C-alpha positions as CSV (number, residue, x, y, z in Angstrom):
1,X,165.2,101.2,39.1
2,X,162.4,98.9,40.2
3,X,162.2,96.8,36.8
4,X,165.7,95.7,36.6
5,X,165.1,91.8,36.6
6,X,166.2,90.0,39.9
7,X,167.6,87.2,37.8
8,X,170.0,89.5,36.1
9,X,171.1,90.6,39.2
10,X,171.8,87.3,40.5
11,X,173.7,86.2,37.4
12,X,176.1,89.4,38.1
13,X,176.4,88.3,41.9
14,X,177.6,84.9,41.2
15,X,179.8,85.6,38.2
16,X,181.3,88.7,40.3
17,X,182.1,86.0,43.4
18,X,183.5,83.2,41.2
19,X,185.3,86.0,38.5
20,X,184.3,83.6,35.7
21,X,181.5,83.0,33.1
22,X,182.3,79.5,32.1
23,X,182.4,78.4,35.7
24,X,179.2,79.6,36.8
25,X,177.9,78.6,33.3
26,X,178.8,75.5,33.6
27,X,177.4,75.1,37.2
28,X,174.0,76.7,36.5
29,X,173.8,73.9,33.2
30,X,173.6,77.4,31.1
31,X,175.8,79.3,28.2
32,X,178.1,81.5,29.0
33,X,176.4,83.7,26.4
34,X,173.3,83.6,28.3
35,X,175.0,85.1,31.6
36,X,176.9,87.9,29.4
37,X,173.5,89.1,28.0
38,X,172.2,89.3,31.6
39,X,175.5,91.3,32.3
40,X,174.5,93.2,29.3
41,X,171.1,94.3,30.2
42,X,171.9,94.8,33.9
43,X,174.8,97.3,32.7
44,X,172.7,99.1,30.3
45,X,169.7,99.4,32.8
46,X,171.8,100.7,35.4
47,X,174.4,103.0,32.9
48,X,177.3,101.9,34.7
49,X,180.0,99.2,33.7
50,X,180.0,96.4,36.4
51,X,182.3,94.1,35.7
52,X,186.0,94.5,33.7
53,X,185.8,91.3,31.4
54,X,189.0,90.1,29.2
55,X,189.8,86.6,27.5
56,X,191.9,85.6,30.8
57,X,189.7,87.3,33.8
58,X,186.7,88.7,35.0
59,X,187.0,91.5,37.4
60,X,184.5,93.8,39.6
61,X,184.9,97.5,38.9
62,X,184.7,99.8,41.8
63,X,181.1,100.2,40.8
64,X,180.4,96.5,40.7
65,X,182.2,95.8,43.9
66,X,180.0,98.3,46.0
67,X,176.6,97.0,44.1
68,X,178.0,93.0,45.0
69,X,178.8,94.0,48.7
70,X,175.0,95.6,49.0
71,X,173.6,92.9,46.8
72,X,174.8,89.7,48.5
73,X,173.0,90.1,51.8
74,X,169.6,90.9,49.7
75,X,170.0,88.0,47.5
76,X,170.9,85.6,50.6
77,X,167.6,87.0,52.3
78,X,165.6,86.4,49.3
79,X,167.0,82.6,48.7
80,X,166.2,82.0,52.5
81,X,162.5,83.1,51.9
82,X,162.2,80.6,49.4
83,X,163.9,78.1,51.3
84,X,161.5,78.6,53.8
85,X,158.7,77.5,51.6
86,X,160.7,74.5,50.8
87,X,160.2,73.6,55.0
88,X,156.4,73.2,54.3
89,X,156.8,70.1,51.7
90,X,157.0,66.3,53.0
91,X,160.2,66.1,51.0
92,X,162.8,68.8,50.3
93,X,163.3,69.5,46.7
94,X,166.5,71.2,44.9
95,X,169.9,70.8,43.7
96,X,172.7,70.0,46.3
97,X,176.0,71.0,44.8
98,X,179.3,69.6,46.1
99,X,182.8,70.2,45.5
100,X,185.1,67.2,46.8
101,X,188.5,65.9,46.0
102,X,189.0,62.7,43.8
103,X,189.6,60.4,46.9
104,X,186.2,61.3,48.4
105,X,184.5,60.8,45.1
106,X,186.0,57.5,44.2
107,X,186.3,56.2,47.9
108,X,183.5,57.9,49.8
109,X,180.3,58.9,47.8
110,X,179.5,56.0,46.0
111,X,178.3,54.0,48.9
112,X,176.4,57.3,50.1
113,X,174.5,59.1,46.9
114,X,172.5,56.0,46.1
115,X,171.0,55.8,49.5
116,X,170.3,59.7,49.7
117,X,168.9,60.4,46.5
118,X,166.8,57.5,47.6
119,X,165.8,58.8,50.7
120,X,165.2,61.7,49.0
121,X,163.3,61.9,45.6
122,X,162.9,65.4,45.0
123,X,166.4,66.5,45.6
124,X,169.0,66.6,42.5
125,X,172.7,66.3,42.9
126,X,175.7,67.6,41.4
127,X,179.2,66.9,42.4
128,X,182.5,68.5,40.9
129,X,185.7,66.6,41.4
130,X,188.6,69.0,42.4
131,X,191.7,68.4,44.0
132,X,192.5,72.4,44.5
133,X,190.8,74.3,47.8
134,X,188.0,76.4,46.4
135,X,185.6,79.0,48.2
136,X,182.9,77.0,48.0
137,X,180.4,79.9,48.0
138,X,182.3,82.0,45.5
139,X,182.5,79.1,43.4
140,X,178.7,78.6,43.7
141,X,178.5,74.9,45.7
142,X,176.5,74.3,48.9
143,X,179.1,72.9,50.5
144,X,182.5,71.3,50.3
145,X,184.4,67.8,51.2
146,X,188.1,68.0,52.6
147,X,190.8,66.8,55.1
148,X,190.9,68.4,58.1
149,X,194.2,70.2,57.3
150,X,192.6,71.8,54.4
151,X,189.4,73.2,56.1
152,X,188.7,76.7,56.0
153,X,188.3,78.8,59.2
154,X,184.5,79.6,60.2
155,X,182.8,76.8,59.0
156,X,181.0,73.8,60.2
157,X,182.4,70.6,60.0
158,X,180.9,67.2,60.0
159,X,182.6,64.2,59.7
160,X,181.6,61.8,56.9
161,X,182.8,58.3,55.5
162,X,185.7,56.3,57.0
163,X,187.0,57.9,60.3
164,X,190.5,56.2,59.4
165,X,192.3,55.8,56.1
166,X,195.7,55.2,55.2
167,X,198.3,55.6,52.4
168,X,200.3,53.1,51.0
169,X,203.5,52.3,49.1
170,X,203.2,49.4,46.7
171,X,204.8,47.9,43.7
172,X,204.3,44.7,41.3
173,X,205.7,41.4,42.3
174,X,207.8,41.3,39.0
175,X,209.5,44.6,40.1
176,X,210.1,43.8,43.6
177,X,211.8,40.8,42.4
178,X,213.9,42.8,39.9
179,X,214.7,45.8,42.1
180,X,214.4,44.5,45.9
181,X,212.0,45.8,48.5
182,X,212.7,49.1,50.1
183,X,213.4,48.2,54.1
184,X,213.6,52.2,54.8
185,X,212.0,55.1,53.3
186,X,215.4,56.7,52.3
187,X,215.8,53.3,50.1
188,X,213.0,54.8,47.9
189,X,215.7,57.2,46.3
190,X,217.2,54.6,44.7
191,X,214.0,53.1,43.2
192,X,212.0,54.0,40.3
193,X,208.9,55.8,41.6
194,X,205.6,56.9,40.2
195,X,204.6,60.4,41.4
196,X,201.1,62.1,41.3
197,X,201.1,65.9,40.1
198,X,198.3,67.8,41.4
199,X,196.4,70.0,39.0
200,X,197.5,73.2,41.1
201,X,201.3,71.9,39.7
202,X,201.9,70.7,43.3
203,X,204.0,67.0,43.7
204,X,203.7,66.4,47.5
205,X,206.6,64.5,49.4
206,X,205.9,61.0,50.5
207,X,205.7,60.9,54.3
208,X,206.3,58.2,56.6
209,X,206.4,57.8,60.4
210,X,207.3,55.1,62.9
211,X,208.3,55.2,66.4
212,X,208.2,58.9,66.4
213,X,210.5,59.5,63.3
214,X,208.9,61.5,60.4
215,X,210.8,61.0,57.2
216,X,210.0,62.9,54.2
217,X,210.9,61.9,50.8
218,X,210.7,63.4,47.3
219,X,212.2,60.6,44.8
220,X,213.2,61.1,41.6
221,X,210.3,60.1,39.5
222,X,210.3,57.5,36.7
223,X,206.8,58.7,35.5
224,X,204.7,61.9,36.8
225,X,201.2,61.4,35.9
226,X,197.8,63.4,37.2
227,X,195.5,60.5,37.0
228,X,195.4,57.7,39.5
229,X,194.3,55.2,37.1
230,X,197.3,55.8,35.0
231,X,199.3,55.6,38.0
232,X,198.4,52.3,38.9
233,X,198.6,50.5,35.5
234,X,202.0,51.8,35.7
235,X,202.6,50.2,38.9
236,X,200.9,47.0,37.8
237,X,203.3,46.9,34.6
238,X,205.9,47.0,36.9
239,X,207.6,50.7,36.4
240,X,208.1,51.4,39.7
241,X,206.4,51.8,43.1
242,X,203.3,54.0,43.9
243,X,201.9,55.7,46.8
244,X,198.5,56.4,47.0
245,X,195.2,55.9,49.0
246,X,195.4,52.4,50.1
247,X,191.5,52.3,49.0
248,X,192.5,53.2,45.7
249,X,194.8,50.0,45.5
250,X,191.8,46.9,47.4
251,X,191.6,45.5,44.5
252,X,195.2,45.0,43.1
253,X,196.3,44.1,46.9
254,X,193.8,41.3,47.1
255,X,194.4,39.8,44.4
256,X,198.5,40.0,44.7
257,X,198.8,42.1,41.3
258,X,200.4,44.7,43.9
259,X,202.6,43.9,47.1
260,X,202.5,46.9,49.8
261,X,206.0,47.8,51.2
262,X,207.1,49.8,54.5
263,X,203.9,49.1,55.9
264,X,205.1,49.8,59.2
265,X,206.1,53.2,58.6
266,X,202.7,54.4,56.6
267,X,200.3,55.9,59.9
268,X,196.8,56.5,59.7
269,X,195.2,59.8,59.5
270,X,191.9,61.5,60.0
271,X,188.9,60.8,57.5
272,X,187.5,63.7,55.5
273,X,184.8,66.3,56.7
274,X,181.7,67.7,54.9
275,X,182.2,71.7,55.6
276,X,179.7,74.3,55.0
277,X,179.2,77.8,55.7
278,X,178.0,79.0,59.5
279,X,174.7,80.6,58.6
280,X,170.7,81.0,60.0
281,X,168.9,79.7,56.9
282,X,170.3,76.5,55.4
283,X,169.5,75.2,51.9
284,X,166.8,72.5,52.4
285,X,168.6,70.1,50.2
286,X,171.8,70.7,52.2
287,X,170.3,70.3,55.5
288,X,168.8,67.3,54.3
289,X,172.0,65.9,53.5
290,X,174.0,66.8,56.8
291,X,171.2,65.1,58.8
292,X,171.4,62.3,56.6
293,X,175.1,62.1,57.2
294,X,174.9,62.5,60.6
295,X,172.3,59.9,61.4
296,X,174.9,57.5,58.7
297,X,178.0,58.3,60.8
298,X,176.7,57.5,63.9
299,X,173.9,54.8,63.9
300,X,172.0,54.9,67.1
301,X,174.1,57.4,68.8
302,X,171.6,60.4,68.0
303,X,174.1,61.8,64.9
304,X,177.3,63.5,64.9
305,X,177.7,66.7,66.2
306,X,179.3,69.4,64.0
307,X,182.2,71.5,65.2
308,X,182.9,74.9,64.4
309,X,186.4,75.6,62.8
310,X,188.0,78.6,64.3
311,X,191.8,77.7,63.3
């Protein structure tokens, strides 16, 4: 079996973890057919089926699962060995793959990616925007960015971006003139509202807090969308109240196109974290990014200590 191609083994492990040819192909910039051919070569060489493939799912066979369990540590060691060579470069090279929510892609990363890539010209960056919570390793990412309530256990977390953020409820002056200004969150039940539905199908309630009183409201929507630009456009046209990250509405609020309501009910919350698995050998591009973020988050303070998440 010594002539088994290492690249075929790596392709098998990636597809078996992600349980998808398409997602791995998209992440690696190759065709799904090339990955499928790699699997066919490997299965022919080993004389056993490794993956059950249908039009809807990809799952390891018993043999495939056993191979994956034994193979993953070995491939990890190979990757670590190659990364050790990267340590001898003046500047690290390679691709950094991040999975981030929409809010982070729009409000946090734009100010970071330019300076980071300018500092490390040998690194390329790939960012996937995803508002669901994925297993970053299984999906082939080096790290993810999420808010604290969605962080995985046994991960290392590093603060990134603003440490305090807020949601805001707003509407156009024309809407408020026609329908009145809500004075209490429960008043929203009598207003037209623009709701956001996530890709998972979830439509979160709007949450408010003042003087220890917590109110959660699920107003009947005048409009539902999964695109923030469309939702903002609807609010600007006076179709209803919108609730979203305050940063999404900065320009509209500054020019008066939208007006905030219930401001004393909108409590701040903790900013996002970069998170990645605790492991002995970090890929050089990820290590460079973590160091860059620590310096940026705490200038002149020697960096921000990362924290291990245990619950």
